[in-house]
All heavy atoms as TSV, in Angstrom:
chain	resi	resn	atom	element	x	y	z
A	1	MET	N	N	-11.845	-39.066	-8.984
A	1	MET	CA	C	-11.529	-38.597	-7.662
A	1	MET	C	C	-10.951	-37.188	-7.770
A	1	MET	O	O	-9.908	-36.978	-8.371
A	1	MET	CB	C	-10.523	-39.558	-7.037
A	1	MET	CG	C	-10.095	-39.182	-5.665
A	1	MET	SD	S	-8.836	-40.357	-5.156
A	1	MET	CE	C	-9.268	-40.576	-3.503
A	2	SER	N	N	-11.645	-36.208	-7.212
A	2	SER	CA	C	-11.163	-34.830	-7.305
A	2	SER	C	C	-10.435	-34.433	-6.030
A	2	SER	O	O	-10.822	-34.813	-4.926
A	2	SER	CB	C	-12.333	-33.872	-7.549
A	2	SER	OG	O	-13.179	-33.867	-6.432
A	3	GLU	N	N	-9.381	-33.693	-6.225
A	3	GLU	CA	C	-8.602	-33.215	-5.079
A	3	GLU	C	C	-9.145	-31.871	-4.627
A	3	GLU	O	O	-9.483	-31.024	-5.442
A	3	GLU	CB	C	-7.137	-33.054	-5.471
A	3	GLU	CG	C	-6.400	-34.358	-5.567
A	3	GLU	CD	C	-4.912	-34.135	-5.771
A	3	GLU	OE1	O	-4.346	-33.220	-5.152
A	3	GLU	OE2	O	-4.341	-34.881	-6.568
A	4	LYS	N	N	-9.203	-31.684	-3.342
A	4	LYS	CA	C	-9.644	-30.409	-2.789
A	4	LYS	C	C	-8.462	-29.441	-2.793
A	4	LYS	O	O	-7.354	-29.818	-2.423
A	4	LYS	CB	C	-10.155	-30.605	-1.367
A	4	LYS	CG	C	-10.637	-29.342	-0.723
A	4	LYS	CD	C	-11.124	-29.585	0.685
A	4	LYS	CE	C	-11.551	-28.267	1.290
A	4	LYS	NZ	N	-11.943	-28.402	2.679
A	5	ASN	N	N	-8.711	-28.224	-3.231
A	5	ASN	CA	C	-7.669	-27.200	-3.224
A	5	ASN	C	C	-7.594	-26.604	-1.823
A	5	ASN	O	O	-8.481	-25.859	-1.406
A	5	ASN	CB	C	-7.974	-26.113	-4.250
A	5	ASN	CG	C	-6.896	-25.065	-4.318
A	5	ASN	OD1	O	-5.966	-25.046	-3.524
A	5	ASN	ND2	N	-7.017	-24.176	-5.285
A	6	ILE	N	N	-6.563	-26.936	-1.092
A	6	ILE	CA	C	-6.449	-26.478	0.299
A	6	ILE	C	C	-6.188	-24.977	0.396
A	6	ILE	O	O	-6.340	-24.380	1.455
A	6	ILE	CB	C	-5.363	-27.257	1.072
A	6	ILE	CG1	C	-3.977	-27.012	0.456
A	6	ILE	CG2	C	-5.714	-28.733	1.133
A	6	ILE	CD1	C	-2.826	-27.564	1.271
A	7	PHE	N	N	-5.822	-24.341	-0.713
A	7	PHE	CA	C	-5.530	-22.908	-0.706
A	7	PHE	C	C	-6.751	-22.066	-1.065
A	7	PHE	O	O	-6.680	-20.852	-1.047
A	7	PHE	CB	C	-4.374	-22.597	-1.661
A	7	PHE	CG	C	-3.091	-23.271	-1.242
A	7	PHE	CD1	C	-2.627	-24.374	-1.922
A	7	PHE	CD2	C	-2.373	-22.795	-0.151
A	7	PHE	CE1	C	-1.450	-24.997	-1.524
A	7	PHE	CE2	C	-1.207	-23.416	0.245
A	7	PHE	CZ	C	-0.736	-24.525	-0.437
A	8	GLU	N	N	-7.851	-22.713	-1.385
A	8	GLU	CA	C	-9.083	-22.001	-1.706
A	8	GLU	C	C	-9.771	-21.613	-0.394
A	8	GLU	O	O	-10.041	-22.476	0.449
A	8	GLU	CB	C	-9.993	-22.885	-2.549
A	8	GLU	CG	C	-11.093	-22.130	-3.218
A	8	GLU	CD	C	-11.816	-23.004	-4.226
A	8	GLU	OE1	O	-11.139	-23.626	-5.071
A	8	GLU	OE2	O	-13.036	-23.066	-4.124
A	9	LEU	N	N	-10.032	-20.319	-0.233
A	9	LEU	CA	C	-10.593	-19.820	1.021
A	9	LEU	C	C	-12.096	-19.584	0.902
A	9	LEU	O	O	-12.578	-19.163	-0.149
A	9	LEU	CB	C	-9.923	-18.505	1.398
A	9	LEU	CG	C	-8.399	-18.515	1.498
A	9	LEU	CD1	C	-7.869	-17.108	1.733
A	9	LEU	CD2	C	-7.937	-19.454	2.597
A	10	ASN	N	N	-12.804	-19.812	2.005
A	10	ASN	CA	C	-14.220	-19.467	2.005
A	10	ASN	C	C	-14.350	-17.993	2.411
A	10	ASN	O	O	-13.373	-17.344	2.785
A	10	ASN	CB	C	-15.027	-20.403	2.917
A	10	ASN	CG	C	-14.627	-20.312	4.375
A	10	ASN	OD1	O	-14.368	-19.230	4.898
A	10	ASN	ND2	N	-14.588	-21.460	5.052
A	11	GLU	N	N	-15.556	-17.470	2.332
A	11	GLU	CA	C	-15.768	-16.040	2.588
A	11	GLU	C	C	-15.402	-15.643	4.019
A	11	GLU	O	O	-14.857	-14.568	4.250
A	11	GLU	CB	C	-17.209	-15.644	2.262
A	11	GLU	CG	C	-17.539	-15.731	0.771
A	11	GLU	CD	C	-16.585	-14.945	-0.108
A	11	GLU	OE1	O	-16.307	-13.762	0.194
A	11	GLU	OE2	O	-16.091	-15.514	-1.113
A	12	ALA	N	N	-15.691	-16.474	4.990
A	12	ALA	CA	C	-15.354	-16.169	6.384
A	12	ALA	C	C	-13.842	-16.092	6.581
A	12	ALA	O	O	-13.334	-15.215	7.289
A	12	ALA	CB	C	-15.962	-17.219	7.317
A	13	GLN	N	N	-13.118	-16.989	5.938
A	13	GLN	CA	C	-11.658	-16.978	6.021
A	13	GLN	C	C	-11.093	-15.736	5.356
A	13	GLN	O	O	-10.187	-15.091	5.883
A	13	GLN	CB	C	-11.081	-18.246	5.385
A	13	GLN	CG	C	-11.401	-19.508	6.157
A	13	GLN	CD	C	-11.107	-20.763	5.366
A	13	GLN	OE1	O	-11.268	-20.809	4.142
A	13	GLN	NE2	N	-10.693	-21.811	6.077
A	14	LYS	N	N	-11.641	-15.399	4.191
A	14	LYS	CA	C	-11.201	-14.193	3.491
A	14	LYS	C	C	-11.442	-12.954	4.338
A	14	LYS	O	O	-10.600	-12.053	4.391
A	14	LYS	CB	C	-11.927	-14.057	2.158
A	14	LYS	CG	C	-11.519	-15.058	1.105
A	14	LYS	CD	C	-12.343	-14.868	-0.158
A	14	LYS	CE	C	-12.058	-15.919	-1.192
A	14	LYS	NZ	N	-12.885	-15.732	-2.403
A	15	ALA	N	N	-12.579	-12.907	5.000
A	15	ALA	CA	C	-12.923	-11.743	5.832
A	15	ALA	C	C	-11.945	-11.564	6.984
A	15	ALA	O	O	-11.685	-10.436	7.413
A	15	ALA	CB	C	-14.349	-11.889	6.362
A	16	LYS	N	N	-11.396	-12.651	7.485
A	16	LYS	CA	C	-10.406	-12.570	8.571
A	16	LYS	C	C	-9.039	-12.116	8.066
A	16	LYS	O	O	-8.306	-11.440	8.773
A	16	LYS	CB	C	-10.261	-13.925	9.255
A	16	LYS	CG	C	-11.445	-14.320	10.100
A	16	LYS	CD	C	-11.209	-15.684	10.726
A	16	LYS	CE	C	-12.407	-16.137	11.525
A	16	LYS	NZ	N	-12.193	-17.497	12.071
A	17	ILE	N	N	-8.707	-12.501	6.852
A	17	ILE	CA	C	-7.377	-12.245	6.302
A	17	ILE	C	C	-7.286	-10.895	5.602
A	17	ILE	O	O	-6.273	-10.194	5.698
A	17	ILE	CB	C	-6.989	-13.373	5.326
A	17	ILE	CG1	C	-6.898	-14.697	6.088
A	17	ILE	CG2	C	-5.683	-13.071	4.611
A	17	ILE	CD1	C	-6.837	-15.919	5.197
A	18	GLN	N	N	-8.342	-10.504	4.910
A	18	GLN	CA	C	-8.309	-9.308	4.065
A	18	GLN	C	C	-7.861	-8.042	4.779
A	18	GLN	O	O	-7.025	-7.301	4.235
A	18	GLN	CB	C	-9.673	-9.100	3.406
A	18	GLN	CG	C	-9.663	-7.962	2.401
A	18	GLN	CD	C	-10.913	-7.970	1.569
A	18	GLN	OE1	O	-11.288	-9.001	1.024
A	18	GLN	NE2	N	-11.549	-6.828	1.461
A	19	PRO	N	N	-8.331	-7.731	5.998
A	19	PRO	CA	C	-7.872	-6.497	6.655
A	19	PRO	C	C	-6.355	-6.467	6.885
A	19	PRO	O	O	-5.732	-5.412	6.799
A	19	PRO	CB	C	-8.617	-6.479	7.990
A	19	PRO	CG	C	-9.765	-7.402	7.815
A	19	PRO	CD	C	-9.347	-8.410	6.791
A	20	HIS	N	N	-5.788	-7.621	7.139
A	20	HIS	CA	C	-4.336	-7.689	7.348
A	20	HIS	C	C	-3.586	-7.421	6.047
A	20	HIS	O	O	-2.581	-6.698	6.044
A	20	HIS	CB	C	-3.946	-9.048	7.927
A	20	HIS	CG	C	-4.569	-9.326	9.252
A	20	HIS	ND1	N	-4.224	-8.657	10.399
A	20	HIS	CD2	C	-5.558	-10.186	9.608
A	20	HIS	CE1	C	-4.946	-9.096	11.401
A	20	HIS	NE2	N	-5.770	-10.028	10.956
A	21	ILE	N	N	-4.084	-8.002	4.959
A	21	ILE	CA	C	-3.474	-7.769	3.648
A	21	ILE	C	C	-3.589	-6.292	3.282
A	21	ILE	O	O	-2.642	-5.683	2.779
A	21	ILE	CB	C	-4.142	-8.650	2.561
A	21	ILE	CG1	C	-3.989	-10.142	2.875
A	21	ILE	CG2	C	-3.624	-8.302	1.177
A	21	ILE	CD1	C	-2.568	-10.646	2.858
A	22	GLN	N	N	-4.742	-5.701	3.551
A	22	GLN	CA	C	-4.946	-4.288	3.249
A	22	GLN	C	C	-4.006	-3.416	4.082
A	22	GLN	O	O	-3.457	-2.432	3.577
A	22	GLN	CB	C	-6.402	-3.896	3.479
A	22	GLN	CG	C	-7.327	-4.478	2.440
A	22	GLN	CD	C	-8.795	-4.251	2.741
A	22	GLN	OE1	O	-9.205	-4.200	3.896
A	22	GLN	NE2	N	-9.597	-4.124	1.696
A	23	GLN	N	N	-3.803	-3.762	5.348
A	23	GLN	CA	C	-2.896	-2.981	6.192
A	23	GLN	C	C	-1.459	-3.089	5.701
A	23	GLN	O	O	-0.714	-2.107	5.707
A	23	GLN	CB	C	-2.986	-3.435	7.654
A	23	GLN	CG	C	-2.177	-2.588	8.604
A	23	GLN	CD	C	-2.591	-1.123	8.592
A	23	GLN	OE1	O	-3.767	-0.805	8.677
A	23	GLN	NE2	N	-1.644	-0.222	8.469
A	24	ILE	N	N	-1.078	-4.279	5.250
A	24	ILE	CA	C	0.266	-4.462	4.681
A	24	ILE	C	C	0.433	-3.569	3.453
A	24	ILE	O	O	1.461	-2.896	3.297
A	24	ILE	CB	C	0.509	-5.942	4.315
A	24	ILE	CG1	C	0.643	-6.781	5.580
A	24	ILE	CG2	C	1.733	-6.094	3.420
A	24	ILE	CD1	C	0.579	-8.282	5.319
A	25	ALA	N	N	-0.566	-3.559	2.582
A	25	ALA	CA	C	-0.496	-2.745	1.359
A	25	ALA	C	C	-0.410	-1.265	1.714
A	25	ALA	O	O	0.384	-0.524	1.117
A	25	ALA	CB	C	-1.719	-3.014	0.476
A	26	LYS	N	N	-1.199	-0.824	2.677
A	26	LYS	CA	C	-1.178	0.579	3.090
A	26	LYS	C	C	0.195	0.940	3.654
A	26	LYS	O	O	0.769	1.975	3.311
A	26	LYS	CB	C	-2.264	0.839	4.131
A	26	LYS	CG	C	-2.295	2.274	4.603
A	26	LYS	CD	C	-3.384	2.500	5.636
A	26	LYS	CE	C	-3.317	3.929	6.172
A	26	LYS	NZ	N	-4.316	4.164	7.222
A	27	SER	N	N	0.729	0.083	4.503
A	27	SER	CA	C	2.041	0.339	5.092
A	27	SER	C	C	3.136	0.383	4.038
A	27	SER	O	O	4.022	1.244	4.093
A	27	SER	CB	C	2.372	-0.727	6.140
A	27	SER	OG	O	1.505	-0.604	7.244
A	28	ALA	N	N	3.075	-0.528	3.074
A	28	ALA	CA	C	4.075	-0.546	2.002
A	28	ALA	C	C	3.981	0.728	1.164
A	28	ALA	O	O	5.004	1.321	0.813
A	28	ALA	CB	C	3.887	-1.780	1.118
A	29	PHE	N	N	2.769	1.168	0.876
A	29	PHE	CA	C	2.558	2.397	0.110
A	29	PHE	C	C	3.148	3.588	0.864
A	29	PHE	O	O	3.904	4.386	0.299
A	29	PHE	CB	C	1.056	2.599	-0.127
A	29	PHE	CG	C	0.728	3.782	-0.987
A	29	PHE	CD1	C	0.530	3.614	-2.343
A	29	PHE	CD2	C	0.596	5.049	-0.452
A	29	PHE	CE1	C	0.216	4.704	-3.155
A	29	PHE	CE2	C	0.282	6.145	-1.242
A	29	PHE	CZ	C	0.095	5.968	-2.598
A	30	LEU	N	N	2.831	3.701	2.147
A	30	LEU	CA	C	3.327	4.824	2.942
A	30	LEU	C	C	4.841	4.760	3.141
A	30	LEU	O	O	5.505	5.797	3.192
A	30	LEU	CB	C	2.596	4.893	4.272
A	30	LEU	CG	C	1.108	5.268	4.166
A	30	LEU	CD1	C	0.431	5.174	5.531
A	30	LEU	CD2	C	0.922	6.648	3.562
A	31	ALA	N	N	5.386	3.553	3.229
A	31	ALA	CA	C	6.841	3.410	3.319
A	31	ALA	C	C	7.495	3.931	2.046
A	31	ALA	O	O	8.538	4.605	2.106
A	31	ALA	CB	C	7.223	1.951	3.551
A	32	GLY	N	N	6.885	3.654	0.907
A	32	GLY	CA	C	7.398	4.165	-0.361
A	32	GLY	C	C	7.361	5.678	-0.418
A	32	GLY	O	O	8.284	6.325	-0.929
A	33	VAL	N	N	6.315	6.268	0.128
A	33	VAL	CA	C	6.210	7.726	0.177
A	33	VAL	C	C	7.315	8.307	1.053
A	33	VAL	O	O	7.985	9.270	0.675
A	33	VAL	CB	C	4.815	8.159	0.687
A	33	VAL	CG1	C	4.779	9.656	0.991
A	33	VAL	CG2	C	3.745	7.795	-0.319
A	34	GLU	N	N	7.523	7.726	2.217
A	34	GLU	CA	C	8.573	8.209	3.111
A	34	GLU	C	C	9.952	8.044	2.491
A	34	GLU	O	O	10.821	8.912	2.634
A	34	GLU	CB	C	8.507	7.489	4.469
A	34	GLU	CG	C	7.303	7.861	5.293
A	34	GLU	CD	C	7.182	9.354	5.576
A	34	GLU	OE1	O	8.212	10.027	5.811
A	34	GLU	OE2	O	6.051	9.865	5.550
A	35	TYR	N	N	10.149	6.940	1.782
A	35	TYR	CA	C	11.418	6.728	1.088
A	35	TYR	C	C	11.626	7.802	0.026
A	35	TYR	O	O	12.718	8.375	-0.089
A	35	TYR	CB	C	11.437	5.330	0.459
A	35	TYR	CG	C	12.712	5.033	-0.298
A	35	TYR	CD1	C	13.871	4.681	0.391
A	35	TYR	CD2	C	12.763	5.113	-1.685
A	35	TYR	CE1	C	15.045	4.415	-0.292
A	35	TYR	CE2	C	13.925	4.851	-2.371
A	35	TYR	CZ	C	15.065	4.505	-1.680
A	35	TYR	OH	O	16.226	4.252	-2.358
A	36	SER	N	N	10.583	8.098	-0.726
A	36	SER	CA	C	10.673	9.139	-1.755
A	36	SER	C	C	11.013	10.497	-1.153
A	36	SER	O	O	11.811	11.252	-1.711
A	36	SER	CB	C	9.356	9.239	-2.525
A	36	SER	OG	O	9.096	8.044	-3.200
A	37	LYS	N	N	10.400	10.804	-0.016
A	37	LYS	CA	C	10.704	12.072	0.661
A	37	LYS	C	C	12.168	12.125	1.089
A	37	LYS	O	O	12.827	13.155	0.937
A	37	LYS	CB	C	9.815	12.243	1.895
A	37	LYS	CG	C	8.389	12.589	1.594
A	37	LYS	CD	C	7.692	12.824	2.942
A	37	LYS	CE	C	6.231	12.686	2.906
A	37	LYS	NZ	N	5.616	12.853	4.232
A	38	ALA	N	N	12.661	11.020	1.617
A	38	ALA	CA	C	14.052	10.975	2.067
A	38	ALA	C	C	15.012	11.134	0.897
A	38	ALA	O	O	16.002	11.871	0.986
A	38	ALA	CB	C	14.325	9.663	2.801
A	39	VAL	N	N	14.735	10.468	-0.202
A	39	VAL	CA	C	15.585	10.580	-1.390
A	39	VAL	C	C	15.560	12.011	-1.916
A	39	VAL	O	O	16.592	12.566	-2.285
A	39	VAL	CB	C	15.152	9.562	-2.472
A	39	VAL	CG1	C	15.839	9.840	-3.800
A	39	VAL	CG2	C	15.443	8.149	-2.006
A	40	ALA	N	N	14.372	12.616	-1.933
A	40	ALA	CA	C	14.267	14.010	-2.396
A	40	ALA	C	C	15.062	14.936	-1.488
A	40	ALA	O	O	15.725	15.866	-1.960
A	40	ALA	CB	C	12.802	14.433	-2.436
A	41	GLU	N	N	15.015	14.677	-0.195
A	41	GLU	CA	C	15.752	15.500	0.767
A	41	GLU	C	C	17.260	15.376	0.541
A	41	GLU	O	O	17.999	16.349	0.659
A	41	GLU	CB	C	15.406	15.037	2.189
A	41	GLU	CG	C	15.994	15.868	3.285
A	41	GLU	CD	C	15.581	15.347	4.651
A	41	GLU	OE1	O	14.366	15.211	4.890
A	41	GLU	OE2	O	16.474	15.056	5.458
A	42	ASN	N	N	17.691	14.177	0.194
A	42	ASN	CA	C	19.125	13.932	-0.015
A	42	ASN	C	C	19.608	14.365	-1.394
A	42	ASN	O	O	20.808	14.487	-1.626
A	42	ASN	CB	C	19.435	12.446	0.171
A	42	ASN	CG	C	19.236	11.998	1.590
A	42	ASN	OD1	O	19.164	12.804	2.509
A	42	ASN	ND2	N	19.113	10.691	1.784
A	43	SER	N	N	18.688	14.584	-2.301
A	43	SER	CA	C	19.022	14.927	-3.681
A	43	SER	C	C	19.421	16.401	-3.802
A	43	SER	O	O	18.923	17.258	-3.081
A	43	SER	CB	C	17.812	14.663	-4.580
A	43	SER	OG	O	18.022	15.174	-5.867
A	44	GLU	N	N	20.297	16.658	-4.734
A	44	GLU	CA	C	20.655	18.046	-5.037
A	44	GLU	C	C	19.700	18.641	-6.063
A	44	GLU	O	O	19.755	19.834	-6.332
A	44	GLU	CB	C	22.101	18.113	-5.534
A	44	GLU	CG	C	23.096	17.765	-4.439
A	44	GLU	CD	C	24.534	17.888	-4.895
A	44	GLU	OE1	O	24.790	18.540	-5.924
A	44	GLU	OE2	O	25.401	17.318	-4.220
A	45	ASN	N	N	18.838	17.821	-6.612
A	45	ASN	CA	C	17.851	18.269	-7.585
A	45	ASN	C	C	16.732	18.996	-6.844
A	45	ASN	O	O	15.932	18.385	-6.160
A	45	ASN	CB	C	17.295	17.066	-8.353
A	45	ASN	CG	C	16.344	17.460	-9.440
A	45	ASN	OD1	O	15.923	18.606	-9.533
A	45	ASN	ND2	N	15.985	16.483	-10.272
A	46	LYS	N	N	16.672	20.291	-6.960
A	46	LYS	CA	C	15.734	21.098	-6.179
A	46	LYS	C	C	14.278	20.897	-6.585
A	46	LYS	O	O	13.381	21.165	-5.806
A	46	LYS	CB	C	16.111	22.590	-6.253
A	46	LYS	CG	C	17.441	22.882	-5.590
A	46	LYS	CD	C	17.412	22.423	-4.138
A	46	LYS	CE	C	18.770	22.455	-3.509
A	46	LYS	NZ	N	18.870	21.667	-2.298
A	47	ILE	N	N	14.039	20.425	-7.804
A	47	ILE	CA	C	12.658	20.172	-8.213
A	47	ILE	C	C	12.030	19.095	-7.334
A	47	ILE	O	O	10.840	19.126	-7.041
A	47	ILE	CB	C	12.556	19.826	-9.718
A	47	ILE	CG1	C	11.104	19.880	-10.209
A	47	ILE	CG2	C	13.141	18.457	-10.005
A	47	ILE	CD1	C	10.555	21.260	-10.331
A	48	ASP	N	N	12.858	18.152	-6.884
A	48	ASP	CA	C	12.370	17.105	-5.982
A	48	ASP	C	C	11.842	17.693	-4.673
A	48	ASP	O	O	10.919	17.154	-4.077
A	48	ASP	CB	C	13.473	16.097	-5.658
A	48	ASP	CG	C	13.849	15.228	-6.843
A	48	ASP	OD1	O	13.080	15.204	-7.822
A	48	ASP	OD2	O	14.903	14.578	-6.791
A	49	ASP	N	N	12.455	18.787	-4.244
A	49	ASP	CA	C	12.028	19.412	-2.991
A	49	ASP	C	C	10.628	20.004	-3.105
A	49	ASP	O	O	9.961	20.242	-2.098
A	49	ASP	CB	C	13.004	20.518	-2.577
A	49	ASP	CG	C	14.386	19.970	-2.225
A	49	ASP	OD1	O	14.495	18.754	-1.955
A	49	ASP	OD2	O	15.347	20.758	-2.220
A	50	ILE	N	N	10.191	20.235	-4.323
A	50	ILE	CA	C	8.855	20.795	-4.556
A	50	ILE	C	C	7.865	19.696	-4.938
A	50	ILE	O	O	6.784	19.600	-4.371
A	50	ILE	CB	C	8.910	21.868	-5.667
A	50	ILE	CG1	C	9.801	23.032	-5.222
A	50	ILE	CG2	C	7.515	22.344	-6.032
A	50	ILE	CD1	C	10.173	23.970	-6.333
A	51	VAL	N	N	8.253	18.878	-5.889
A	51	VAL	CA	C	7.334	17.889	-6.452
A	51	VAL	C	C	6.976	16.786	-5.445
A	51	VAL	O	O	5.799	16.463	-5.277
A	51	VAL	CB	C	7.916	17.275	-7.742
A	51	VAL	CG1	C	7.051	16.132	-8.251
A	51	VAL	CG2	C	8.067	18.345	-8.807
A	52	VAL	N	N	7.955	16.216	-4.801
A	52	VAL	CA	C	7.687	15.080	-3.907
A	52	VAL	C	C	6.747	15.457	-2.758
A	52	VAL	O	O	5.770	14.747	-2.521
A	52	VAL	CB	C	8.996	14.438	-3.398
A	52	VAL	CG1	C	8.718	13.411	-2.317
A	52	VAL	CG2	C	9.741	13.795	-4.561
A	53	PRO	N	N	6.975	16.552	-2.037
A	53	PRO	CA	C	6.033	16.887	-0.963
A	53	PRO	C	C	4.605	17.140	-1.463
A	53	PRO	O	O	3.637	16.778	-0.785
A	53	PRO	CB	C	6.620	18.148	-0.350
A	53	PRO	CG	C	8.074	18.083	-0.660
A	53	PRO	CD	C	8.141	17.431	-2.011
A	54	VAL	N	N	4.477	17.733	-2.639
A	54	VAL	CA	C	3.140	17.978	-3.190
A	54	VAL	C	C	2.444	16.657	-3.484
A	54	VAL	O	O	1.265	16.475	-3.157
A	54	VAL	CB	C	3.215	18.849	-4.463
A	54	VAL	CG1	C	1.883	18.862	-5.198
A	54	VAL	CG2	C	3.650	20.261	-4.107
A	55	LEU	N	N	3.147	15.731	-4.091
A	55	LEU	CA	C	2.564	14.434	-4.400
A	55	LEU	C	C	2.349	13.588	-3.148
A	55	LEU	O	O	1.412	12.799	-3.082
A	55	LEU	CB	C	3.450	13.672	-5.390
A	55	LEU	CG	C	3.596	14.306	-6.773
A	55	LEU	CD1	C	4.598	13.529	-7.610
A	55	LEU	CD2	C	2.255	14.377	-7.475
A	56	ALA	N	N	3.198	13.764	-2.161
A	56	ALA	CA	C	3.100	12.976	-0.935
A	56	ALA	C	C	2.051	13.533	0.022
A	56	ALA	O	O	1.609	12.824	0.921
A	56	ALA	CB	C	4.460	12.921	-0.247
A	57	GLY	N	N	1.637	14.768	-0.184
A	57	GLY	CA	C	0.671	15.395	0.707
A	57	GLY	C	C	-0.563	14.554	0.969
A	57	GLY	O	O	-0.895	14.265	2.115
A	58	PRO	N	N	-1.255	14.126	-0.085
A	58	PRO	CA	C	-2.451	13.308	0.124
A	58	PRO	C	C	-2.158	11.803	0.198
A	58	PRO	O	O	-3.018	10.980	-0.080
A	58	PRO	CB	C	-3.310	13.634	-1.102
A	58	PRO	CG	C	-2.324	13.989	-2.168
A	58	PRO	CD	C	-1.158	14.628	-1.449
A	59	ALA	N	N	-0.961	11.450	0.600
A	59	ALA	CA	C	-0.537	10.047	0.601
A	59	ALA	C	C	-1.432	9.166	1.464
A	59	ALA	O	O	-1.744	8.032	1.084
A	59	ALA	CB	C	0.908	9.929	1.062
A	60	GLU	N	N	-1.849	9.666	2.607
A	60	GLU	CA	C	-2.696	8.862	3.500
A	60	GLU	C	C	-4.012	8.507	2.800
A	60	GLU	O	O	-4.472	7.366	2.875
A	60	GLU	CB	C	-2.959	9.627	4.794
A	60	GLU	CG	C	-3.707	8.838	5.843
A	60	GLU	CD	C	-2.884	7.754	6.521
A	60	GLU	OE1	O	-1.649	7.906	6.626
A	60	GLU	OE2	O	-3.489	6.749	6.943
A	61	THR	N	N	-4.582	9.483	2.104
A	61	THR	CA	C	-5.826	9.239	1.367
A	61	THR	C	C	-5.606	8.217	0.262
A	61	THR	O	O	-6.406	7.282	0.099
A	61	THR	CB	C	-6.360	10.551	0.760
A	61	THR	OG1	O	-6.592	11.476	1.815
A	61	THR	CG2	C	-7.643	10.328	-0.016
A	62	TYR	N	N	-4.531	8.384	-0.489
A	62	TYR	CA	C	-4.230	7.437	-1.557
A	62	TYR	C	C	-3.967	6.038	-0.997
A	62	TYR	O	O	-4.378	5.040	-1.577
A	62	TYR	CB	C	-3.021	7.882	-2.379
A	62	TYR	CG	C	-3.242	9.142	-3.176
A	62	TYR	CD1	C	-2.207	10.051	-3.377
A	62	TYR	CD2	C	-4.474	9.441	-3.744
A	62	TYR	CE1	C	-2.394	11.207	-4.111
A	62	TYR	CE2	C	-4.668	10.597	-4.479
A	62	TYR	CZ	C	-3.631	11.476	-4.661
A	62	TYR	OH	O	-3.825	12.619	-5.394
A	63	ALA	N	N	-3.268	5.979	0.125
A	63	ALA	CA	C	-2.966	4.691	0.742
A	63	ALA	C	C	-4.250	3.989	1.167
A	63	ALA	O	O	-4.400	2.777	0.973
A	63	ALA	CB	C	-2.038	4.887	1.933
A	64	GLU	N	N	-5.188	4.741	1.731
A	64	GLU	CA	C	-6.480	4.176	2.136
A	64	GLU	C	C	-7.247	3.656	0.922
A	64	GLU	O	O	-7.810	2.562	0.960
A	64	GLU	CB	C	-7.319	5.224	2.865
A	64	GLU	CG	C	-6.860	5.531	4.267
A	64	GLU	CD	C	-7.140	4.419	5.258
A	64	GLU	OE1	O	-8.043	3.591	5.027
A	64	GLU	OE2	O	-6.445	4.377	6.283
A	65	GLN	N	N	-7.262	4.444	-0.137
A	65	GLN	CA	C	-7.969	4.031	-1.359
A	65	GLN	C	C	-7.338	2.788	-1.968
A	65	GLN	O	O	-8.040	1.866	-2.381
A	65	GLN	CB	C	-7.986	5.178	-2.372
A	65	GLN	CG	C	-8.853	6.334	-1.968
A	65	GLN	CD	C	-8.711	7.531	-2.900
A	65	GLN	OE1	O	-7.809	7.586	-3.738
A	65	GLN	NE2	N	-9.600	8.496	-2.740
A	66	PHE	N	N	-6.016	2.790	-2.003
A	66	PHE	CA	C	-5.302	1.635	-2.560
A	66	PHE	C	C	-5.586	0.388	-1.742
A	66	PHE	O	O	-5.949	-0.663	-2.274
A	66	PHE	CB	C	-3.796	1.928	-2.595
A	66	PHE	CG	C	-2.947	0.753	-2.950
A	66	PHE	CD1	C	-3.049	0.158	-4.196
A	66	PHE	CD2	C	-2.024	0.245	-2.048
A	66	PHE	CE1	C	-2.261	-0.937	-4.542
A	66	PHE	CE2	C	-1.237	-0.837	-2.375
A	66	PHE	CZ	C	-1.352	-1.428	-3.613
A	67	ALA	N	N	-5.443	0.493	-0.430
A	67	ALA	CA	C	-5.676	-0.665	0.438
A	67	ALA	C	C	-7.132	-1.145	0.341
A	67	ALA	O	O	-7.380	-2.357	0.310
A	67	ALA	CB	C	-5.332	-0.312	1.881
A	68	GLY	N	N	-8.057	-0.218	0.273
A	68	GLY	CA	C	-9.458	-0.576	0.168
A	68	GLY	C	C	-9.825	-1.285	-1.116
A	68	GLY	O	O	-10.829	-2.004	-1.187
A	69	SER	N	N	-9.023	-1.092	-2.139
A	69	SER	CA	C	-9.305	-1.721	-3.432
A	69	SER	C	C	-8.852	-3.182	-3.479
A	69	SER	O	O	-9.209	-3.893	-4.405
A	69	SER	CB	C	-8.627	-0.933	-4.559
A	69	SER	OG	O	-7.228	-1.115	-4.515
A	70	ILE	N	N	-8.106	-3.609	-2.489
A	70	ILE	CA	C	-7.595	-4.976	-2.478
A	70	ILE	C	C	-8.655	-5.908	-1.904
A	70	ILE	O	O	-9.119	-5.734	-0.790
A	70	ILE	CB	C	-6.295	-5.069	-1.659
A	70	ILE	CG1	C	-5.214	-4.238	-2.329
A	70	ILE	CG2	C	-5.861	-6.525	-1.500
A	70	ILE	CD1	C	-3.957	-4.101	-1.516
A	71	LYS	N	N	-9.029	-6.874	-2.689
A	71	LYS	CA	C	-10.037	-7.852	-2.303
A	71	LYS	C	C	-9.481	-9.257	-2.520
A	71	LYS	O	O	-8.787	-9.512	-3.488
A	71	LYS	CB	C	-11.320	-7.701	-3.132
A	71	LYS	CG	C	-11.896	-6.301	-3.146
A	71	LYS	CD	C	-12.524	-5.936	-1.829
A	71	LYS	CE	C	-13.143	-4.561	-1.913
A	71	LYS	NZ	N	-12.946	-3.759	-0.768
A	72	LEU	N	N	-9.782	-10.139	-1.608
A	72	LEU	CA	C	-9.367	-11.540	-1.772
A	72	LEU	C	C	-10.413	-12.314	-2.543
A	72	LEU	O	O	-11.558	-12.032	-2.532
A	72	LEU	CB	C	-9.169	-12.203	-0.408
A	72	LEU	CG	C	-7.986	-11.698	0.417
A	72	LEU	CD1	C	-7.906	-12.423	1.736
A	72	LEU	CD2	C	-6.689	-11.888	-0.335
């Protein structure tokens, strides 16, 4: 007698859930970028004032790529 795994999703279920998971990942990534900017702004280390904005510049693109790579 085999037990059915109730947590195993079919493709239709995955298709409904995946965009939400991807949006969560994108939001978390962008929140991290904003946090980094705030810390750099509060820091007395002036290199942060240069490095963080440069790295954060393409953050939206990176967030999209990261979120798009997540598959259920």
